[in-house]
C-alpha positions as CSV (number, residue, x, y, z in Angstrom):
1,X,-0.1,-0.2,0.1
2,X,2.6,2.2,0.7
3,X,4.2,2.0,-2.4
4,X,1.0,2.5,-4.5
5,X,0.8,6.0,-2.5
6,X,4.1,6.8,-3.5
7,X,3.3,6.2,-7.0
8,X,0.2,8.1,-6.9
9,X,2.3,11.6,-5.4
10,X,5.1,11.0,-7.9
11,X,2.7,10.9,-10.7
12,X,0.6,14.0,-9.2
13,X,3.7,15.9,-9.2
14,X,4.8,15.2,-12.6
15,X,1.5,16.0,-13.7
16,X,1.6,19.2,-11.9
17,X,4.9,20.2,-12.8
18,X,4.6,19.7,-16.5
19,X,1.4,21.9,-16.7
20,X,3.6,24.7,-14.7
21,X,6.6,24.0,-17.3
22,X,4.3,24.7,-20.6
23,X,2.0,27.0,-19.4
24,X,4.1,29.9,-20.5
25,X,3.9,28.0,-24.2
26,X,0.7,27.7,-24.6
27,X,-0.2,31.0,-25.3
28,X,2.9,31.0,-28.0
29,X,1.9,27.5,-29.5
30,X,-1.8,27.7,-29.3
31,X,-2.1,30.3,-31.6
32,X,0.3,28.8,-34.9
33,X,-0.6,25.0,-33.7
34,X,-4.3,25.8,-34.1
35,X,-4.2,27.7,-37.4
36,X,-2.3,24.9,-38.9
37,X,-4.8,21.9,-37.9
38,X,-7.5,20.4,-40.6
39,X,-9.8,21.8,-37.8
40,X,-10.1,23.4,-34.2
41,X,-11.9,22.2,-31.5
42,X,-11.1,25.2,-29.1
43,X,-10.4,22.9,-26.2
44,X,-7.6,23.8,-23.7
45,X,-7.4,23.7,-20.3
46,X,-8.7,20.9,-17.7
47,X,-10.9,18.2,-18.5
48,X,-12.3,15.6,-16.2
49,X,-14.6,12.3,-16.9
50,X,-14.5,8.6,-16.8
51,X,-12.8,5.9,-18.5
52,X,-14.4,2.2,-19.4
53,X,-12.1,-0.5,-20.4
54,X,-8.6,-1.7,-19.7
55,X,-7.6,0.0,-17.2
56,X,-11.4,1.5,-16.4
57,X,-11.5,4.3,-13.4
58,X,-11.0,8.3,-13.9
59,X,-9.1,10.5,-16.4
60,X,-8.1,13.9,-16.1
61,X,-6.6,16.1,-19.0
62,X,-4.8,19.3,-19.3
63,X,-4.5,20.5,-23.1
64,X,-1.6,22.9,-23.7
65,X,-3.1,23.8,-26.9
66,X,-5.3,22.2,-29.2
67,X,-3.0,19.4,-30.3
68,X,-0.8,18.9,-27.4
69,X,-2.0,17.6,-23.8
70,X,-1.2,15.2,-20.6
71,X,-3.5,12.6,-19.3
72,X,-3.5,11.5,-15.7
73,X,-5.8,7.6,-15.2
74,X,-6.3,6.2,-11.7
75,X,-8.5,3.1,-12.0
76,X,-8.6,-0.5,-11.6
77,X,-7.7,-3.1,-14.1
78,X,-9.2,-6.7,-14.0
79,X,-6.0,-8.7,-12.6
80,X,-4.3,-5.6,-10.4
81,X,-4.6,-3.2,-7.4
82,X,-5.4,0.2,-8.1
83,X,-3.0,2.1,-10.7
84,X,-2.2,5.2,-12.6
85,X,-1.0,6.6,-15.6
86,X,0.3,9.4,-17.4
87,X,0.3,10.0,-21.0
88,X,1.5,12.3,-23.5
89,X,-1.3,13.0,-26.0
90,X,-0.9,14.4,-29.5
91,X,-3.5,15.2,-32.1
92,X,-1.5,15.2,-35.9
93,X,-4.6,16.1,-37.8
94,X,-8.5,16.1,-38.4
95,X,-10.1,14.0,-40.1
96,X,-13.6,14.5,-40.8
97,X,-15.5,17.9,-39.9
98,X,-19.5,17.5,-39.5
99,X,-21.8,20.2,-38.7
100,X,-21.8,19.8,-35.1
101,X,-18.9,17.3,-34.3
102,X,-15.1,17.0,-35.0
103,X,-13.1,13.7,-35.6
104,X,-9.4,13.7,-34.6
105,X,-6.7,11.1,-35.1
106,X,-4.5,10.9,-31.9
107,X,-1.3,9.4,-30.8
108,X,0.3,9.5,-27.8
109,X,2.9,7.8,-25.4
110,X,3.3,7.2,-21.7
111,X,3.8,4.8,-18.7
112,X,1.5,3.2,-16.0
113,X,2.2,2.1,-12.7
114,X,0.1,-0.6,-10.6
115,X,0.3,-2.9,-8.0
116,X,-0.2,-6.8,-8.3
117,X,0.8,-10.0,-6.7
118,X,3.1,-8.3,-4.0
119,X,4.9,-6.4,-6.3
120,X,5.3,-3.4,-8.4
121,X,4.4,-3.3,-11.9
122,X,5.5,-0.4,-14.6
123,X,4.2,-0.5,-17.6
124,X,5.0,1.6,-21.4
125,X,2.4,1.9,-23.6
126,X,1.7,4.0,-26.6
127,X,-2.4,4.7,-27.2
128,X,-3.6,5.0,-30.6
129,X,-7.4,6.4,-31.5
130,X,-10.0,8.9,-31.9
131,X,-11.1,12.0,-30.5
132,X,-14.4,13.4,-30.8
133,X,-15.0,16.8,-29.1
134,X,-19.0,18.2,-29.8
135,X,-18.8,22.1,-31.1
136,X,-22.1,23.1,-28.7
137,X,-21.5,20.6,-25.7
138,X,-18.9,20.9,-23.5
139,X,-18.1,17.2,-23.8
140,X,-15.4,15.0,-25.4
141,X,-15.6,11.4,-26.6
142,X,-12.2,9.6,-26.8
143,X,-12.0,5.9,-28.2
144,X,-8.4,4.1,-28.2
145,X,-6.6,0.6,-28.4
146,X,-2.7,1.0,-26.8
147,X,0.0,-1.4,-26.9
148,X,1.7,-1.8,-23.5
149,X,4.6,-3.8,-22.2
150,X,5.7,-4.0,-19.0
151,X,8.9,-2.2,-18.4
152,X,10.3,-4.9,-15.5
153,X,9.0,-8.0,-17.3
154,X,9.6,-6.9,-21.0
155,X,8.0,-10.4,-21.9
156,X,4.6,-9.2,-20.7
157,X,3.1,-8.1,-23.7
158,X,-1.0,-6.8,-23.6
159,X,-3.2,-4.5,-26.1
160,X,-5.0,-1.7,-23.7
161,X,-8.2,-0.1,-24.3
162,X,-10.9,2.0,-23.7
163,X,-13.5,4.8,-24.2
164,X,-13.7,7.7,-22.2
165,X,-15.8,10.8,-22.0
166,X,-14.6,13.9,-20.0
167,X,-15.9,17.2,-19.4
168,X,-14.0,20.4,-20.4
169,X,-13.8,23.3,-17.9
170,X,-12.5,25.8,-20.3
171,X,-15.1,24.9,-23.4
172,X,-18.0,25.1,-20.9
173,X,-17.2,28.4,-20.0
174,X,-16.5,29.7,-23.4
175,X,-20.4,28.3,-24.3
176,X,-21.6,29.7,-21.5
177,X,-20.1,33.0,-22.4
178,X,-21.2,32.7,-25.6
179,X,-24.9,31.7,-24.9
180,X,-25.0,34.5,-22.8
181,X,-23.7,36.9,-25.4
182,X,-26.0,36.1,-27.7
183,X,-28.8,36.0,-25.1
184,X,-27.3,39.8,-25.0
185,X,-27.7,40.4,-28.5
186,X,-31.2,39.4,-28.8
187,X,-32.8,41.4,-26.2
188,X,-30.8,44.4,-27.0
189,X,-31.9,43.7,-30.6
190,X,-35.2,43.1,-29.4
191,X,-35.0,46.3,-27.3
192,X,-34.4,48.3,-30.5
193,X,-37.1,46.8,-32.2
194,X,-39.7,48.1,-29.5
195,X,-37.8,51.6,-29.4
196,X,-38.3,51.9,-33.7
197,X,-42.0,50.3,-33.5
198,X,-43.1,52.6,-30.7
199,X,-41.1,55.4,-32.2
200,X,-42.9,54.9,-35.6
201,X,-46.5,54.3,-34.0
202,X,-46.1,57.9,-32.4
203,X,-44.9,59.3,-35.8
204,X,-47.8,57.5,-37.6
205,X,-50.3,59.0,-34.9
206,X,-48.4,62.6,-35.5
207,X,-48.8,62.3,-39.1
208,X,-52.4,61.4,-39.0
209,X,-53.2,63.9,-36.7
210,X,-51.7,66.7,-39.0
211,X,-53.5,65.2,-42.2
212,X,-57.0,65.7,-40.6
213,X,-56.0,69.1,-39.7
214,X,-55.2,69.7,-43.2
215,X,-58.9,68.3,-44.2
216,X,-60.4,70.2,-41.9
217,X,-58.8,73.3,-43.5
218,X,-60.0,71.9,-46.7
219,X,-63.4,71.9,-45.7
220,X,-63.4,75.1,-44.0
221,X,-62.1,76.3,-47.0
222,X,-64.6,75.1,-49.2
223,X,-67.3,76.6,-47.1
224,X,-65.5,80.0,-47.4
225,X,-65.9,79.3,-51.2
226,X,-69.5,78.5,-51.4
227,X,-70.3,81.4,-49.1
228,X,-68.1,83.6,-51.3
229,X,-69.8,82.3,-54.5
230,X,-73.4,83.3,-52.9
231,X,-72.8,87.1,-52.4
232,X,-70.5,87.3,-55.5
233,X,-73.9,87.6,-57.3
234,X,-74.7,90.7,-55.0
235,X,-71.6,92.4,-55.1
236,X,-70.9,93.3,-58.2
237,X,-68.1,95.6,-58.4
238,X,-65.7,92.6,-56.6
239,X,-67.0,89.9,-59.1
240,X,-64.0,89.5,-60.9
241,X,-61.6,89.3,-57.5
242,X,-64.1,86.8,-56.0
243,X,-64.0,84.8,-59.3
244,X,-59.8,84.9,-58.9
245,X,-60.1,83.7,-55.2
246,X,-62.4,80.7,-56.1
247,X,-60.1,79.7,-58.6
248,X,-57.4,79.7,-55.9
249,X,-59.7,77.8,-53.4
250,X,-60.3,75.1,-56.1
251,X,-56.4,75.3,-57.0
252,X,-55.8,74.8,-52.9
253,X,-58.4,72.1,-52.8
254,X,-56.9,70.0,-55.7
255,X,-53.4,70.4,-54.0
256,X,-54.4,69.2,-50.5
257,X,-56.2,66.4,-52.6
258,X,-52.5,65.7,-53.8
259,X,-50.6,66.1,-50.7
260,X,-52.7,63.6,-49.2
261,X,-52.3,61.0,-51.4
262,X,-48.7,61.5,-52.2
263,X,-47.3,61.5,-48.4
264,X,-44.9,58.4,-48.7
265,X,-42.4,59.0,-45.8
266,X,-41.3,61.1,-42.8
267,X,-40.1,63.6,-44.6
268,X,-42.1,64.2,-47.4
269,X,-45.1,64.5,-45.4
270,X,-43.2,67.4,-43.3
271,X,-42.1,69.1,-46.3
272,X,-45.7,68.7,-47.9
273,X,-47.5,69.7,-44.5
274,X,-45.5,72.7,-44.5
275,X,-45.8,73.7,-48.0
276,X,-49.8,73.4,-47.8
277,X,-49.7,75.7,-44.9
278,X,-47.7,78.3,-46.1
279,X,-49.8,77.9,-49.1
280,X,-52.8,78.1,-47.1
281,X,-51.8,81.0,-45.0
282,X,-50.9,83.0,-48.5
283,X,-54.8,82.1,-49.4
284,X,-56.5,83.3,-46.2
285,X,-54.1,86.5,-46.6
286,X,-55.5,87.2,-50.1
287,X,-58.9,86.6,-48.8
288,X,-58.7,89.0,-45.9
289,X,-57.2,91.3,-48.2
290,X,-60.7,91.0,-50.6
291,X,-63.0,91.1,-47.8
292,X,-61.6,94.4,-46.8
293,X,-61.6,95.2,-50.0
294,X,-65.2,94.7,-49.6
295,X,-65.9,96.2,-46.4
296,X,-64.1,99.5,-48.0
297,X,-66.7,99.4,-51.2
298,X,-69.7,98.7,-48.6
299,X,-68.3,101.8,-46.5
300,X,-68.1,103.9,-50.1
301,X,-71.7,102.5,-50.7
302,X,-73.0,103.8,-47.7
303,X,-71.7,107.6,-48.0
304,X,-72.8,107.6,-51.5
305,X,-75.9,106.2,-50.7
306,X,-76.7,109.0,-47.9
307,X,-75.8,111.8,-50.7
308,X,-77.5,110.2,-53.7
309,X,-81.0,108.7,-52.2
310,X,-83.9,109.9,-50.2
311,X,-86.9,108.7,-48.8
312,X,-88.3,105.4,-49.5
313,X,-85.4,104.5,-51.9
314,X,-82.8,105.8,-49.5
315,X,-84.3,103.1,-46.5
316,X,-84.5,100.5,-49.3
317,X,-80.9,100.6,-50.4
318,X,-79.9,100.7,-46.5
319,X,-81.5,97.7,-46.0
320,X,-79.8,96.1,-48.8
321,X,-76.3,97.5,-47.7
322,X,-77.2,95.9,-43.7
323,X,-77.5,92.7,-45.1
324,X,-74.5,93.0,-47.5
325,X,-72.8,94.1,-44.0
326,X,-74.3,91.2,-41.9
327,X,-73.0,88.5,-44.7
328,X,-69.2,90.6,-44.7
329,X,-69.3,90.5,-41.3
330,X,-69.8,86.7,-41.5
331,X,-66.9,85.8,-43.6
332,X,-64.4,87.8,-41.5
333,X,-65.6,85.6,-38.4
334,X,-64.7,82.6,-40.3
335,X,-61.6,84.0,-41.7
336,X,-60.3,84.6,-38.1
337,X,-61.2,81.0,-37.1
338,X,-59.4,79.4,-39.9
339,X,-56.2,81.8,-39.1
340,X,-56.7,80.1,-35.6
341,X,-56.7,76.6,-37.0
342,X,-53.7,77.5,-39.6
343,X,-51.3,78.6,-36.6
344,X,-52.6,75.1,-34.7
345,X,-51.0,73.6,-37.7
346,X,-48.1,75.9,-38.0
347,X,-47.0,74.6,-34.5
348,X,-47.7,70.8,-35.0
349,X,-45.4,70.9,-38.0
350,X,-42.9,72.3,-36.2
351,X,-43.1,69.6,-33.4
352,X,-43.3,67.1,-36.1
353,X,-40.2,68.2,-37.4
354,X,-38.5,68.7,-33.9
355,X,-39.0,65.2,-33.8
356,X,-37.6,64.2,-37.2
357,X,-34.5,66.6,-35.8
358,X,-34.5,64.3,-32.7
359,X,-34.6,61.2,-34.4
360,X,-31.5,62.0,-36.8
361,X,-29.6,63.1,-33.8
362,X,-30.2,59.6,-32.3
363,X,-28.5,58.1,-35.9
364,X,-25.3,60.5,-35.3
365,X,-27.2,62.6,-38.0
366,X,-28.0,66.1,-38.8
367,X,-30.8,67.6,-40.8
368,X,-29.2,69.9,-43.7
369,X,-30.9,72.9,-45.0
370,X,-33.1,70.7,-47.5
371,X,-34.7,68.9,-44.7
372,X,-32.7,65.6,-45.3
373,X,-31.1,63.4,-42.3
374,X,-27.3,63.6,-43.6
375,X,-23.6,62.0,-41.8
376,X,-21.1,65.1,-40.8
377,X,-18.0,65.3,-42.5
378,X,-15.4,62.2,-42.0
379,X,-18.7,60.1,-41.4
380,X,-20.8,57.8,-44.1
381,X,-23.9,55.7,-43.2
382,X,-23.2,52.2,-42.1
383,X,-24.9,49.3,-44.6
384,X,-28.3,49.4,-42.8
385,X,-28.3,53.3,-42.8
386,X,-29.1,52.9,-39.1
387,X,-26.2,54.5,-37.8
388,X,-23.5,57.2,-39.1
389,X,-19.8,55.6,-38.9
390,X,-16.0,57.0,-39.3
391,X,-14.9,56.6,-42.7
392,X,-11.6,55.2,-43.4
393,X,-8.6,57.7,-42.2
394,X,-10.6,59.0,-39.0
395,X,-11.3,57.2,-35.7
396,X,-13.8,58.1,-33.1
397,X,-13.7,60.6,-30.3
398,X,-15.5,59.9,-27.4
399,X,-15.3,62.9,-26.0
400,X,-16.1,64.9,-28.5
401,X,-18.6,62.3,-30.4
402,X,-17.0,63.4,-33.5
403,X,-15.1,61.5,-36.0
404,X,-11.5,63.0,-36.2
405,X,-8.8,62.5,-38.3
406,X,-6.3,60.3,-37.6
407,X,-2.7,61.3,-37.6
408,X,-1.2,58.8,-39.2
409,X,-2.8,56.5,-42.3
410,X,-1.1,53.7,-44.1
411,X,-1.0,53.4,-48.0
412,X,-4.5,52.6,-48.0
413,X,-6.0,55.0,-46.2
414,X,-6.8,53.4,-42.9
415,X,-5.4,54.7,-39.5
416,X,-2.8,53.2,-37.8
417,X,-0.6,54.0,-34.6
418,X,3.0,53.6,-36.8
419,X,4.7,52.8,-40.1
420,X,5.9,49.5,-39.8
421,X,9.6,48.6,-40.4
422,X,9.1,48.0,-44.2
423,X,7.8,51.6,-44.9
424,X,8.8,55.0,-44.5
425,X,6.9,58.0,-42.7
426,X,5.9,61.0,-44.9
427,X,4.3,64.0,-44.2
428,X,1.6,65.2,-45.7
429,X,1.2,68.7,-47.4
430,X,-2.4,68.8,-48.0
431,X,-5.4,66.9,-46.0
432,X,-6.7,66.5,-42.4
433,X,-3.7,63.7,-41.7
434,X,-0.1,64.5,-40.8
435,X,1.8,61.7,-42.3
436,X,1.5,58.7,-44.7
437,X,3.3,55.0,-44.6
438,X,4.5,54.4,-48.1
439,X,6.6,50.9,-48.7
440,X,10.4,51.4,-49.0
441,X,10.3,48.7,-51.1
442,X,7.9,49.7,-54.2
443,X,9.8,48.3,-57.3
444,X,8.8,45.4,-59.4
445,X,9.6,42.0,-57.9
446,X,11.2,43.9,-54.8
447,X,10.5,43.4,-51.3
448,X,11.8,43.8,-47.8
449,X,14.6,41.5,-46.3
450,X,13.8,42.3,-42.5
451,X,17.4,40.0,-41.2
452,X,19.4,42.9,-43.5
453,X,17.0,45.7,-42.8
454,X,17.2,46.5,-46.8
455,X,15.4,46.0,-49.7
456,X,16.0,43.1,-52.3
457,X,14.8,40.9,-55.1
458,X,12.6,37.8,-54.6
459,X,13.8,34.6,-55.3
460,X,15.0,34.2,-58.9
461,X,15.9,37.7,-59.4
462,X,19.0,40.2,-59.2
463,X,19.2,43.3,-59.5
464,X,21.1,44.9,-62.7
465,X,23.1,47.9,-63.7
466,X,19.9,50.1,-63.4
467,X,18.9,48.4,-59.9
468,X,16.0,46.8,-60.9
469,X,15.1,43.6,-59.9
470,X,15.4,40.7,-63.2
471,X,15.4,37.2,-63.6
472,X,18.5,35.4,-62.3
473,X,20.4,34.3,-65.9
């Protein structure tokens, strides 16, 4: 029993030391080795699980990269007391890649220690098999067969085999974070959709209200038209002016109908409402002038009547003039009411335009003189036109909330912190940027040689007398 405890202690110490010795190499080799494998399992760190076969028991692995790892096994065999072992595992290539799992060929080498028949046994073995990691679950399956030989009894040889199921802690943490990120993105997307839907519903309500007000204005103008037609026959001196007003009101009615049917989007509705209100205001001003002229004509008729008529004829004319005055007073009252309605329409249009500017500002845009939502200098719309983003050569400044030109750009116009070793930093005389990185080796078939820090020709070429790279003879 003491020998078993000693073997267990030594094995655990060796396994822990190997993890510490190779921990620094993990970060360096993980990237290069993972990129060169056929498929990437994204499995590094510790795994624990169970093993069924020869032997059967508990297995623990530590993967330094997707390819290299150590496995610690402790369990039982059919003819021994508890045994333990350590294997070095290597996955040289991937054999098959499915939608949710991968298949790797696995090879390794290691040793095991057991206690049977009153003496210690030391076994060297070389496991060969297949490893199957799952993409959507932190579980890995392993099938292997291992030729084995006892080191203290070389004539004793056997084929060990086993099937293992292990759980990867790092893979589990990665999948959990991935699911959390997906849930957060879905929640954020749903919130944005709800916000946009709420804003669109609110905008639709405001536009419907504006449209209703325009309909009321049109109805009032139609009533005014009929009233003016009724007094046109009585006011002979203003017949021509009232006819012109009738034509103008008919034109306004047609324009309102056209505006109602052609309002397509938010900006068109705003611009159409504003133009319609301006035309209505002009026509109401014209009507005001016409009615004032009618009042002046009536006042003049009264003066003529008092001086030119007398007796029954005078009384009859007074009654007729009084009736016209009452009709004119009704028109003036209607005109005042429509001016109040026009003022309310202007206020609603102003509120709707302010909302348009606010929604444009949320997308980091500005409203230009034409009423269009556009991006600032150094910015452009992203693919779905939901926000303004910086163009190449510009970077976003959180303090100023603006896209500002980068001091240094590369030859393609992208921002860089500094020029590479094979580039020269050249000052720019024009434009918003200070420097541009230009390749030192710009000749045909010419490349930068890192070791010597100079330009040279590619393989199969050398410099001629003119300094150009030409094929080697």
